[in-house]
C-alpha positions in Angstrom: 40.6 -4.2 -18.5 37.1 -4.6 -17.0 38.5 -4.0 -13.6 40.3 -0.9 -14.8 37.1 0.5 -16.3 35.2 -0.1 -13.0 38.0 1.6 -11.0 37.9 4.6 -13.4 34.1 5.0 -13.0 34.4 4.6 -9.3 37.1 7.2 -9.0 35.2 9.7 -11.2 32.1 9.3 -9.1 34.0 9.6 -5.9 35.7 12.8 -7.0 32.3 14.2 -8.0 30.9 13.5 -4.6 33.9 14.8 -2.6 34.7 17.8 -4.8 38.2 16.5 -5.6 40.2 18.2 -8.3 40.8 16.7 -11.7 44.3 15.4 -12.3 44.9 18.1 -14.9 44.2 20.8 -12.3 45.7 19.5 -9.1 49.4 19.8 -10.0 51.2 21.3 -13.0 52.3 18.7 -15.6 55.6 19.0 -17.4 55.6 19.7 -21.2 58.7 19.9 -23.4 57.8 23.4 -24.6 57.9 24.8 -21.0 60.3 22.3 -19.3 62.6 21.2 -22.0 63.0 17.9 -23.8 64.5 16.2 -20.8 61.0 15.8 -19.2 60.0 13.4 -22.0 62.9 11.0 -21.4 63.9 8.7 -18.6 67.4 8.9 -17.0 70.0 7.5 -19.4 72.8 7.2 -16.7 70.8 5.1 -14.3 72.5 1.8 -13.4 70.1 0.8 -10.7 67.6 -1.8 -11.9 64.7 -3.7 -10.3 65.0 -7.5 -10.2 63.7 -9.2 -13.3 61.0 -10.8 -11.2 59.7 -7.4 -10.0 56.2 -6.9 -11.5 53.5 -4.4 -10.5 50.0 -3.7 -11.7 50.1 -1.4 -14.8 46.5 -1.1 -16.0 44.4 0.2 -13.2 43.8 4.0 -13.1 45.6 5.4 -10.1 44.3 8.9 -9.7 41.8 9.8 -6.9 41.5 6.4 -5.1 43.2 7.4 -1.8 41.8 7.6 1.7 41.6 11.3 2.8 43.7 12.4 5.7 44.2 15.7 7.5 47.5 15.1 9.3 50.4 12.7 8.7 52.5 11.6 11.6 55.9 9.8 11.2 57.3 8.0 14.2 61.1 7.4 14.4 61.8 3.7 15.0 65.3 3.1 13.6 63.8 0.3 11.6 62.7 -0.2 8.0 60.3 -3.1 8.4 57.6 -3.7 11.0 54.8 -6.0 11.9 52.0 -6.1 9.4 50.0 -3.5 11.4 52.4 -1.1 13.1 49.9 -0.4 15.8 50.6 -4.0 16.9 54.2 -3.2 17.8 53.9 -3.7 21.5 55.1 -0.8 23.7 55.5 1.5 20.8 54.3 5.1 20.2 52.4 3.6 17.2 50.4 1.3 19.5 49.6 4.3 21.7 48.3 6.3 18.7 46.0 3.3 17.9 44.5 3.4 21.4 44.3 7.1 21.8 41.5 9.4 20.9 41.2 11.0 17.5 42.3 14.5 16.6 39.6 17.1 16.5 40.7 18.4 13.1 40.3 15.4 10.9 41.7 11.9 10.1 45.3 11.2 11.2 47.5 9.0 9.0 50.1 7.2 11.1 53.4 5.9 9.7 56.3 4.2 11.4 59.5 5.4 9.8 63.2 4.6 9.7 64.0 8.0 11.1 66.6 7.5 13.8 65.5 7.4 17.4 67.6 9.6 19.7 69.6 6.5 20.8 69.7 5.1 17.2 68.3 1.9 18.6 64.9 0.3 17.8 64.0 0.4 21.5 60.4 1.2 22.3 61.2 1.7 26.0 63.0 4.9 25.2 61.5 8.3 24.1 61.4 8.9 20.4 60.8 11.7 17.8 57.9 12.2 15.5 57.4 14.4 12.4 54.1 16.1 12.0 52.9 16.9 8.5 51.8 19.2 6.9 53.1 21.3 9.8 56.6 20.3 9.0 57.6 20.1 12.7 59.5 17.7 14.8 58.3 16.7 18.3 61.0 15.3 20.6 60.8 13.2 23.7 57.6 11.4 22.7 56.6 8.4 24.8 53.4 6.3 24.6 52.1 8.0 27.7 52.5 11.4 26.0 50.5 10.6 22.9 47.1 11.7 24.2 48.6 15.1 25.0 50.4 15.3 21.7 47.1 14.8 19.9 45.0 17.1 22.0 47.5 19.9 22.6 49.4 20.0 19.3 48.1 17.9 16.4 44.5 19.0 16.9 45.7 22.6 16.6 48.3 22.2 13.8 47.6 23.0 10.1 45.9 20.3 8.1 46.0 19.2 4.5 42.8 21.3 3.8 43.9 24.5 5.5 45.1 27.5 3.5 48.8 28.5 3.6 47.9 31.5 5.8 49.5 30.9 9.2 47.0 29.6 11.7 45.4 32.1 14.0 46.0 30.0 17.1 49.5 29.7 18.4 51.1 26.3 18.8 53.1 25.3 21.8 56.8 24.8 21.7 56.6 22.5 24.7 53.9 20.0 25.5 53.6 19.0 29.2 53.3 15.3 30.1 52.2 14.3 33.6 54.9 12.4 35.4 57.4 12.7 32.6 59.6 15.2 30.8 57.9 17.7 28.5 57.8 17.1 24.7 59.6 19.7 22.7 58.6 21.1 19.3 61.0 22.4 16.7 60.9 23.0 12.9 61.9 20.3 10.6 65.1 21.5 8.9 64.3 20.1 5.4 62.8 22.0 2.5 61.2 18.8 1.2 60.6 15.3 2.5 60.2 12.1 0.4 58.6 9.1 1.8 59.0 5.6 0.4 57.1 2.5 1.5 59.7 -0.1 2.6 57.2 -2.5 4.4 58.6 -5.8 3.3 56.3 -7.7 5.7 53.3 -6.4 3.8 54.7 -6.9 0.3 58.2 -8.0 -0.7 58.1 -5.5 -3.6 58.1 -2.6 -1.2 61.2 -4.0 0.6 62.9 -4.4 -2.8 62.0 -1.1 -4.4 62.5 1.4 -1.5 66.3 1.0 -1.0 66.9 1.2 -4.8 64.7 4.3 -5.3 66.4 6.0 -2.3 69.8 5.2 -3.7 69.0 6.7 -7.1 67.2 9.8 -5.6 70.1 10.6 -3.4 72.6 10.2 -6.3 70.8 13.0 -8.1 70.2 15.1 -4.9 73.9 14.8 -4.0 75.0 16.4 -7.2 72.8 19.5 -6.2 74.1 19.5 -2.6 70.5 18.7 -1.4 70.9 15.1 0.0 70.4 14.8 3.7 70.9 11.5 5.5 69.1 10.5 8.7 71.4 12.4 11.0 72.1 15.4 8.8 70.0 18.3 9.9 71.6 21.1 7.9 69.0 23.6 6.9 67.3 23.0 3.6 67.8 19.9 1.4 65.7 16.8 1.0 65.2 14.1 3.6 64.3 10.6 2.1 62.7 8.3 4.6 61.2 4.8 4.6 57.7 4.3 6.0 55.3 1.4 6.5 52.4 0.4 4.3 50.5 3.4 2.8 48.2 1.3 0.6 48.5 0.2 -3.0 51.6 -2.0 -2.7 50.7 -3.6 -6.0 51.6 -0.2 -7.5 55.0 -0.2 -5.9 57.1 1.9 -5.6 54.8 4.3 -3.7 56.3 7.8 -3.1 55.0 10.8 -1.2 56.7 14.2 -1.8 56.0 16.9 0.8 57.3 20.3 -0.3 57.4 23.7 1.5 56.0 26.7 -0.5 58.4 27.2 -3.5 60.8 25.0 -1.6 63.8 25.8 -3.8 62.9 29.0 -5.4 62.3 27.3 -8.8 58.5 26.8 -9.0 58.1 29.5 -11.7 61.2 28.6 -13.7 60.9 27.4 -17.3 63.7 25.1 -18.2 62.7 25.0 -21.8 63.4 28.7 -22.1 66.9 28.6 -20.8 69.9 29.3 -23.2 71.7 26.2 -24.3 74.0 24.9 -21.6 72.5 26.9 -18.8 71.0 25.1 -15.8 68.9 26.0 -12.8 70.4 26.2 -9.4 68.2 25.5 -6.3 68.2 28.5 -3.9 69.5 27.6 -0.5 67.0 28.9 2.1 67.7 29.5 5.8 66.4 27.1 8.3 62.6 27.0 8.1 61.0 28.5 11.1 63.8 30.7 12.4 62.4 33.7 14.1 61.8 36.5 11.6 61.9 34.3 8.5 59.2 35.3 6.1 56.4 32.8 5.7 57.2 30.2 8.4 56.8 32.3 11.6 58.4 30.6 14.6 58.6 33.5 17.0 58.5 32.3 20.6 56.7 34.5 23.0 57.3 35.0 26.7 54.7 32.3 27.5 56.6 29.7 25.6 54.1 29.7 22.7 54.6 30.8 19.1 53.1 34.2 18.5 52.7 33.5 14.8 51.3 30.4 13.1 53.1 27.6 11.3 52.8 27.4 7.5 54.3 24.0 6.8 54.0 22.0 3.6 52.3 23.5 0.6 52.0 20.3 -1.3 52.0 16.5 -1.0 52.4 14.8 -4.4 51.6 11.1 -4.1 53.2 8.9 -6.9 53.2 5.2 -7.6 54.8 2.8 -10.1 58.0 4.7 -9.6 61.1 3.1 -11.1 64.8 3.9 -10.7 65.0 5.5 -14.2 62.2 8.0 -13.1 64.3 9.4 -10.3 66.3 12.0 -12.2 63.1 13.8 -13.5 61.3 13.3 -10.2 64.2 15.3 -8.5 64.4 17.8 -11.3 60.7 18.5 -11.8 58.7 17.1 -8.9 60.9 17.8 -5.9 62.5 21.0 -7.1 59.5 22.5 -8.9 56.3 20.7 -7.8 55.4 19.3 -11.2 54.3 15.8 -12.2 56.2 14.2 -15.1 54.0 11.1 -15.7 50.5 12.0 -14.4 48.6 9.3 -16.4 50.9 6.5 -15.2 52.0 7.6 -11.7 49.9 10.3 -10.0 47.7 8.9 -7.2 46.6 12.2 -5.7 47.6 14.6 -2.9 47.0 18.2 -2.0 48.1 21.7 -2.8 47.3 24.2 0.0 48.4 27.1 -2.2 45.5 26.5 -4.6 43.1 24.9 -2.1 42.9 21.8 -4.4 43.2 18.2 -3.4 42.3 14.7 -4.6 41.8 11.5 -2.7 
């Protein structure tokens, strides 16, 4: 308990110095009055369970003890476990990021992911794909040699976690030239939300145990809504659930990051607790993010091969920990669909909301 008290004091002092938001202000919290009685109860139909030996730290305060970042890059590797430090994966794009210069617009958080490579093989000699967040864009044909250009020509100009939701004034390229190689190509990510789960067994066995079970349970609930998207399913909208390497805090497994577009499913303002008995909310299917002419995303390619309007990207990243299978139903219903936190005292680590300008690390 002494350690928990020290962490709480440290977190409070850090928030005061950095101007981070209080947990009660950063994201909306569910209440039975507004959101219905379901928000106060775990899933009763969940059959997925952690092993009996699965134990995590339960006393430390979680909120506000994260390392700030401006951009999050996910590298497709077709693997779900990696060396302890992914920058040590020889010949990989992750290694190239570790050796390259830093972006000019703030700290980059790098994650290896189980997103499929174009060949569906974990072969670092072949070009791969990366996802850039919060821009919510995919960059194809990425090689280690192309990483410096990717950083300088795209990531350094893309929206960051501290930028407002107003489209950036500067246009972003749809192609990124690479000397002696094929150009990298940029396209919108088709998902309305992305969920990241740490599966890095080499760092901590609990992450390797928890991630597949949480993914299975999330997708069970997403499937019932028509929102599940597997690694090769790029239908517009829906939710992509991906594994990533160590994000910190494995003793608080399972760690989950939820990136959401602005009002991703048209339900952010809905009040489930006010619905007539038996009535449910239906997520609104939106057209593919970034299609020319769509309001708010703005991918309109000009004659010079650049976007004439800015990219909006993710409005929120909600970072949770200590997630258990029985939490997944309400995480889907309230966090993914509506941007709310169900168990802030036990599970909220921090994140950002570009709509309000608030963040907490």
